[in-house]
C-alpha positions in Angstrom: -49.4 8.1 -13.5 -46.2 8.2 -15.5 -45.7 11.9 -14.6 -46.1 11.0 -10.9 -43.6 8.2 -11.1 -41.1 10.4 -12.9 -41.6 13.2 -10.4 -40.9 10.7 -7.6 -37.7 9.5 -9.3 -36.5 13.0 -9.8 -37.3 13.9 -6.2 -35.4 10.9 -4.9 -32.5 11.6 -7.2 -32.4 15.2 -6.2 -32.5 14.3 -2.5 -29.6 11.9 -3.0 -27.6 14.5 -5.0 -28.2 17.0 -2.2 -26.9 14.5 0.4 -23.9 13.7 -1.7 -23.1 17.4 -2.3 -23.4 18.1 1.5 -21.0 15.3 2.1 -18.4 16.9 -0.2 -18.8 20.1 1.9 -18.3 18.2 5.2 -15.4 15.9 4.2 -12.6 16.5 1.7 -10.1 13.9 0.6 -6.7 15.5 1.3 -4.2 12.5 1.2 -4.1 8.9 -0.1 -1.4 6.5 1.1 -1.0 3.4 -1.1 -0.3 0.0 0.4 1.3 -2.0 -2.4 1.3 -5.7 -1.8 -1.3 -5.6 1.0 -4.0 -8.2 0.3 -7.2 -9.1 2.0 -9.3 -7.4 4.6 -8.0 -4.4 6.6 -9.1 -4.1 10.2 -8.6 -1.4 12.8 -6.2 1.5 13.0 -4.5 3.6 15.7 -2.5 6.8 15.7 0.8 8.1 17.1 -0.2 11.8 17.3 3.1 13.3 18.3 5.1 11.5 15.6 2.3 11.5 13.0 2.4 7.8 12.4 -0.7 5.6 11.6 -0.7 2.0 12.5 -2.9 -0.3 10.4 -4.0 -3.9 11.0 -3.8 -5.6 7.6 -5.7 -8.6 8.8 -5.8 -10.6 5.5 -2.2 -9.9 4.9 -1.0 -11.1 8.4 0.9 -7.8 8.8 0.7 -4.4 10.6 1.6 -1.4 8.4 3.3 1.7 9.8 2.5 4.9 7.8 4.3 8.2 8.1 1.6 10.9 7.6 4.2 13.6 6.9 5.8 11.7 4.1 2.5 10.2 3.0 4.0 6.7 2.7 4.5 3.4 4.4 7.7 3.2 6.4 7.6 -0.2 8.0 5.8 -3.5 7.9 5.5 -5.9 10.9 5.1 -9.3 9.4 4.5 -12.8 10.7 1.2 -11.9 12.5 -1.9 -14.1 12.7 -4.8 -12.1 11.3 -4.3 -8.9 13.4 -7.6 -7.3 14.3 -6.9 -4.5 16.9 -4.0 -2.5 18.1 -3.1 0.3 20.4 -0.1 2.7 20.7 0.9 3.8 24.2 2.9 7.1 23.7 4.4 7.3 27.2 5.8 3.8 26.9 6.5 3.9 23.1 4.9 0.5 23.0 2.6 -1.0 20.3 0.2 -3.8 21.3 -1.2 -5.9 18.4 -4.1 -8.4 19.0 -4.3 -11.4 16.6 -7.2 -13.6 15.8 -5.2 -16.7 15.0 -3.9 -18.2 18.3 -5.2 -15.3 20.3 -1.8 -13.8 20.8 -1.3 -10.2 21.7 2.2 -9.1 20.6 4.0 -6.2 22.3 6.6 -4.2 20.3 9.0 -1.4 20.9 7.5 1.3 18.6 10.9 2.7 17.6 12.8 -0.4 16.6 9.7 -2.7 16.2 11.5 -5.4 18.1 9.2 -7.8 20.1 9.4 -7.0 23.8 6.5 -9.2 25.1 3.6 -11.5 24.3 0.3 -12.3 25.8 -1.4 -15.6 25.0 -5.2 -15.2 25.2 -5.7 -18.6 23.4 -8.2 -17.5 20.7 -9.5 -14.5 18.7 -7.8 -11.5 20.4 -9.7 -8.6 18.8 -10.5 -5.0 19.9 -8.0 -3.2 22.1 -8.6 -0.1 24.3 -6.3 1.9 26.6 -7.2 3.5 29.9 -4.5 6.1 30.2 -5.5 7.2 33.7 -5.2 3.7 35.1 -2.4 2.6 32.7 -4.5 -0.5 31.8 -5.1 -2.1 28.4 -8.3 -4.0 27.7 -8.4 -6.7 25.0 -11.5 -8.5 23.8 -10.9 -12.2 23.1 -12.2 -15.7 22.7 -15.8 -16.9 23.2 -16.5 -14.3 25.8 -13.9 -12.3 27.7 -12.0 -9.0 28.1 -8.4 -9.4 29.4 -7.0 -6.6 31.6 -3.3 -5.9 31.1 -1.0 -3.7 33.1 0.5 -1.5 30.4 3.9 -0.7 31.9 5.0 -4.3 32.1 2.6 -5.9 29.6 1.4 -8.5 32.1 -2.2 -9.8 32.3 -3.7 -8.9 35.7 -7.3 -10.1 35.3 -10.2 -10.8 32.9 -13.9 -10.1 32.7 -16.3 -12.8 31.6 -18.9 -12.2 28.9 -21.7 -14.4 27.4 -20.1 -14.4 23.9 -17.3 -12.9 21.9 -16.9 -9.1 22.4 -16.7 -6.8 19.4 -16.2 -3.0 19.8 -16.3 -1.6 23.4 -15.9 1.9 24.9 -14.5 2.9 28.3 -16.0 5.8 30.3 -13.4 8.4 31.1 -15.3 10.0 34.0 -17.0 6.8 35.2 -16.2 3.2 35.8 -18.2 1.4 33.1 -17.3 -0.4 29.9 -19.9 -0.7 27.2 -19.4 -3.8 25.1 -21.1 -5.0 21.9 -21.8 -8.8 22.2 -23.5 -9.5 18.8 -23.9 -13.3 19.2 -25.9 -12.6 22.4 -27.8 -9.8 20.7 -27.0 -7.3 23.5 -24.8 -4.6 24.8 -23.1 -5.6 28.0 -22.4 -3.0 30.7 -19.3 -3.8 32.8 -18.4 -2.3 36.2 -14.6 -2.0 36.1 -14.3 -2.0 39.9 -16.3 -5.2 40.3 -14.9 -6.7 37.1 -18.3 -8.1 36.1 -21.3 -7.4 33.9 -23.9 -5.4 35.8 -26.5 -4.9 33.0 -27.4 -5.9 29.5 -29.2 -3.7 27.0 -31.2 -4.6 23.8 -31.0 -2.7 20.5 -34.7 -2.8 19.5 -34.6 -5.6 16.9 -31.5 -4.4 15.2 -28.8 -7.1 15.3 -25.2 -7.6 14.2 -24.1 -4.9 16.6 -20.3 -4.6 15.8 -19.1 -0.9 15.9 -19.7 1.5 18.8 -19.0 5.1 19.9 -19.6 7.0 23.1 -20.8 10.6 23.8 -20.1 10.5 27.5 -21.0 14.2 28.1 -24.6 13.7 26.8 -25.0 10.1 28.1 -25.4 8.6 24.7 -24.0 5.4 23.2 -24.0 4.9 19.4 -24.3 1.2 18.2 -23.8 0.3 14.6 -26.0 -2.7 13.6 -25.9 -4.7 10.4 -29.3 -6.6 10.5 -30.8 -4.3 9.4 -28.3 -1.5 8.9 -29.1 1.0 11.6 -27.4 3.4 14.0 -29.1 2.7 17.4 -28.7 5.5 20.0 -28.9 4.3 23.7 -29.3 6.4 26.8 -26.4 5.3 29.1 -28.4 6.2 32.2 -31.2 3.8 31.5 -30.2 1.6 28.5 -33.3 2.9 26.6 -33.3 3.3 22.9 -33.4 7.0 22.1 -33.3 6.9 18.3 -32.7 4.5 15.3 -31.3 5.9 12.0 -31.0 4.1 8.7 -27.3 3.8 7.6 -25.5 2.1 4.7 -24.7 -1.6 4.8 -21.9 -3.4 6.6 -20.8 -0.8 9.2 -17.6 -1.8 11.1 -16.4 1.5 12.6 -18.5 4.3 14.2 -17.0 7.5 15.6 -18.5 10.5 17.5 -17.2 14.0 16.7 -17.8 16.0 19.9 -16.6 19.2 18.3 -19.2 19.2 15.6 -21.8 16.9 17.2 -21.7 14.4 14.3 -21.4 10.6 14.0 -19.4 9.0 11.2 -20.3 5.5 10.2 -17.8 3.7 7.9 -19.6 1.1 6.0 -18.4 -1.8 3.8 -21.1 -1.0 1.2 -18.7 1.8 0.2 -20.0 4.8 2.1 -19.2 7.1 5.0 -22.5 8.0 6.5 -22.6 11.3 8.5 -25.4 11.7 11.1 -26.0 15.1 12.7 -26.8 15.2 16.4 -29.3 18.0 16.6 -29.6 17.4 20.4 -29.1 14.3 22.5 -32.5 12.9 21.5 -32.7 13.9 17.8 -30.5 12.8 14.9 -30.6 13.4 11.1 -28.6 11.7 8.3 -27.0 14.5 6.4 -24.5 12.9 4.0 -23.2 9.8 2.4 -19.7 9.9 0.9 -18.7 7.3 -1.6 -15.5 5.3 -0.8 -14.9 1.8 -2.2 -16.4 -1.7 -1.8 -15.2 -3.3 1.5 -13.9 0.0 3.0 -15.5 -0.5 6.4 -12.8 0.4 9.0 -11.0 3.6 9.8 -10.1 6.1 12.6 -11.3 9.5 13.6 -8.6 11.8 14.9 -10.2 14.8 16.6 -6.8 16.5 17.2 -6.1 16.4 13.4 -9.7 17.0 12.3 -9.2 13.9 10.1 -11.1 10.8 9.3 -9.0 7.9 8.0 -10.6 5.2 5.9 -9.0 1.8 5.1 -9.6 0.6 1.5 -8.8 -3.0 0.7 -7.4 -4.3 -2.6 -10.3 -5.5 -4.7 -10.1 -5.8 -8.5 -8.6 -2.6 -10.0 -8.9 -0.8 -6.6 -5.5 -0.8 -4.8 -5.2 -1.1 -1.0 -4.8 2.3 0.5 -5.6 4.6 3.4 -7.7 7.7 2.5 -7.3 10.8 4.8 -10.3 13.1 4.8 -10.2 16.6 6.2 -13.2 17.4 8.2 -14.8 20.8 7.6 
């Protein structure tokens, strides 16, 4: 019996080692940018591709950090924010929109001088931000159940869409008119018709709850929903809303990204792991790697144009606050 138990332990350890080694072959840490003085939780990130700048919501620090990727250092701090959660950079306008939890204010900045050029008051809990570059509209999740629609060129709110509870991550179709929204307090994914400005369907995630992060594979009609209770990646068919697959992932996922070039999903998890799931085909998925990061490192950004995955690491104990840049192989 002891021999069987030992064999099982060895097999499990060998399997975990194989997964870890495969992770090292898929992602390689190429750059670390330290964030001295940044305390507390770090939320979402956005990229200025042309100028190689990374914008970071330092939620617990009430700041947004501006990083120069060429220099590998922080070059500016926007202070006086109220727990910033989401942001978006609009290259053609050189504008930076930052959504704050406290007070629900969305600040608008000139992204060269970082002077304030506008402000939207959404009253409470302004959160995730997405940009529709074709329509020149910005969408901001806020409050106890809404998505504000903002005209990007003048920064004016032009409408809103009502939801049953606070929206977390959401994704816009590029070749369609829908928005898919995680609404964890209602235990559902809401489907919005942008033309109608209303919810047209709600989908369940098969007894996996705490659905915060989301990614979209529009070409294959698949939506990837990261759930925390229990920790699962749930794959939905965007034609029907049916659950296609459920894959075990590490705890506390807060950002999920789809790599269309390599047919992979990256789940950044606060348990201190990046989980990599391979999309064999639209209906079949396999966990292929877990890469160790740091406790509480649960947000990041995938930049397909740079073949880079950025991971935000908060200051905890001896671990300093930093952004880790992984080269994708």
